[in-house]
N, C-alpha and C positions, 0 to 999 in steps of 0.2 A: 430273821432280822431283829434288830433291837431298837428300843427307844430309851434315850437318856434324858431324864427330867420329866416329872409327872405333875407339873402344874396344870392349869386348866387346858392349855393348848397341847402339852405333851400327852396328857391323859386322853384328850380327844383323838389325837393321832393314833395312839395305841389302840383305842377302842374301835376306831373305824377299821384298822388293819385286822383286828381280831374278828370283827363282824364280817369281813370279807374272806375269812377262812385262812388267814396267814398265821404261821407260827411266830409268836412275838415274845421276845425277852425284854423285860423292863428293868430299869434301875433308877433309884432316886435317893438323894441324901437321907431323906426321912423315909424309912422303909414302909411305914404305915400307909403312905399314899398308894402303895402298890396293891393293897389288899383287895380292892374292888376289881381290879384288872386280873389279879390272880384267880379270883372267883369265876372269871370268864374264860380262864384257860391260859393266861399269860404265865410265862416262867419268870420268876424274880431272881435277878442276878445279885449275889452278895457283893461282888466287886466289879468295877468297870473293866478290869483286866480279863474278866471271864467272857465278855461279849466279843463276838467275831462276825465276820461278814459285813453286811450292810448295817450301818448304824445311823439312826436319826438322832441328832442332838437338838434339844429344845430347852435350853437353860435360861436363866434370868438375864445375864449379861455376858459379854465376852470375857470380862475380868473374872466372873464367877466360874466360867466354863473351863478356863485354861488348865487349872489343876486337875480337872476331871479328864479332859482330853489327853493330858500327858500320860494317862494310864492306859490308853488304847494300844493295842498290839499293832506292830507293822503288818501291812497287808490288809488292814481294815479299809472299807469304803465308807467315808464319812460324808453324810449329807447334813450340813450345819444349818439349822433353822432358827438359830439364836439371833435376835435383832441386834444390829450394831451399825457402825459407819462403814463406808467403802474401804477406808484405810484398815480398819480392824479385820474385815473380810479378806483383804489381800494379804495381810500379815498371817492370818490363819491358814490361807492356802500355801503360803511359803513355808510355814511351820510344818504343815502336813507333808509337803513334798520332801522335807528333810527327814521325816520319820517313815517314809515309804508308805504313806497313807493316801489313798486316792481321795480327792476332795471335790465336793460340789457345795456351793453356797446357795442358800435359798431363803426367800422371805414369803411369809404366808399372808395373802391379801384376803383374809376372812377371819371371822370370830370363831372361837372353838365350836360353837353350835353349828357352824356352817361347813365344817370339815366333812369331806365326802359328798357334799351336796352340789347342786348344779351351779351355784354362784361362787364356789371356792376356786381360787386361782393362786398358784404358787409360782413365783418367779425364780428361775435358776440361772446360775452362771458357773462356769468351770469347764472341765474337759467334756466335750460333747460325747465322746465314745462311752465314758462312764455313765453319763446321764441316759444315753440310749439303751445301755444294758439293763438299767433298772426302771426305765420309763413306765412300763406297764404297771409295776407295783406302785410307783409314785402317783400315777393317774387315779389310783384308788382314793387318794386323799383330796384331789382336786385337779383342775386343768393344769397342765404343765406348759409354762411359757419359758422358753429358753432364750436368754439374752446374749449369749456368746461366751467366749473363753474367759473373759475378765470376771473373776470371782467377786469383784467389788460392785459390778453393775446392779445386781439385785438390791443391795442396800441403798444405792443411789436412787433407783426407781421407787423403792419403798418410801423413802423419806420425802421424795418429790410428790408422790401420790398422797401420802398422809398430810403433807402441807396443804394440799387442796382441800382435803377433808376438814382439817382443823380450822382453816380459814373460813370455809363455808359454814361450819357449825358455829363458830364464834360470831360470824355475821348474823346468823339466824337468832342466836341467843340475845345479841344486842338489839335486834329488831323486836323481839318479844318484850324485852325490858322497856324499850321506847314506847311501843303501842300500849303496853301494860300500864303505863302511867296514866292513861285515859280510860282504863277499865276494859280494854280489848283483850279477850282471852286468846290463848294459844289455839284453842279449837276453832275460833272464828278466823284467826289470822293465817294459820298454816296452809289452808288450801290456796290462798293467794300467793304465798311464798313458793309453794311447789310449782304453780303455773309460771311464776316469774323465773325460777331456776330452769325450767324447760326452755324458756326463751333465751336466757343468758347462755346456756351451754351451746346454743347454735352459733354463737360468735367465736367459739374457741378455734375451730379449724382455720378460719380466716386470720385470726390473730397470730396463730402459729406460723402461717405463711408469711405474714408481715415481719415477724421477728427474724425469719430466715433470710429475707431479701433486704430488710432495712427500708422498705417502701411503706412509710407510715401515713401518707396522705389520706385524708378521709373527707367524705361528703356526708357523713352520718352524724357523728358526735365528737367534737373536738375535745382535746384534753383539758383546755382551760375552762370549758363549761363544766366538765366533770369535777375539776378541782374546786370550782365555786360551789358545786353541789355538795361536795364533801365538807366544805367549810360550813355550809348550812346544817349538815347533819351533826357536826360537832357542836355548833351553836345550839341547835334544838335539844341535843342530848343534855347539855349543861343546863339549859332552861328547864328541862323536865326533871332535873335532879338525878340523872344517872351517870355512870362512868363514861368517859370518852376513850377508854383504853383500847377499844377495838378500832374506831374510825380515825383517831388522831394520828397514828403512825402512817396510815394510808394517805391521809390528807397531806402529811409532810412529804411523803414519797412523790405524790402527784405534783406538789408545789415545786419540788426540786427539778422534776422533769420539765415543768413549764419554764423555770428559771434557766434551764439549759437549752431552751429554744424549741421545745416540742409543743408549745401551747396550741398551735394550729393542727397538730397531728392527732392521730387516733390514740386511744388508750393504750394500745399495744406498744407505743413508743416508750412507755414507762420501763419497758424491758431494758432499755439502754442505761437507765439509772440503776436498776436492780443488779445488773451484771458487773457494775463497777465495784471494786474492792472497798 
């Protein structure tokens, strides 16, 4: 099997496969990046056209990768682990079918250092039979989560999950900036933040159910109260001399939902505003 692209992630993939005893061929635009893997027993391909069989592509972007993939031979099995949008993944699947290339799209939910470890999870979409044929090898890299025949679903899940991560991290950094104006250190504040996140995550299953049913009535915490709280957060941030770039858009979103009649509903009713174009 082969790995195309030897950035941090591609190198990690190839290294784990070598460590598991697989014969691995590697290719990279800059051949120097292959030296360390070659020292561990990897074969270095001079041309993409020289690789055959199962190929893992882990390149920078879909735009960067296309001229590389165009050199693959018919009959190749391509597992595309390059990050992109659902539309790009579906276009790549269509392209592969026109070239007699079996196609699986995947997204890696792990950092390079986590590949092959217990926390690594890779989401796949595409032909189930192709995935099943190579599942054992792919499990060397991380847990295999199959999302279905639609090659665009892994990218959709990826961006949705990353959105949660980015939103959470941004909120945490804003919180550090806010309490930091009064000399509170990250070391002191973070344990409280972690405990708070444990409590917050308990609300998610119920919120998901409410978005599915549209039943947003609540006896816990109405949206208008939370919108007022967000206004206080924005006001306090300004008063403390820090940016309101994180809470301001959320405040505006909550205010829109209140204006549309959801003031007495739960926070999950904001979903109705978010899904509007």
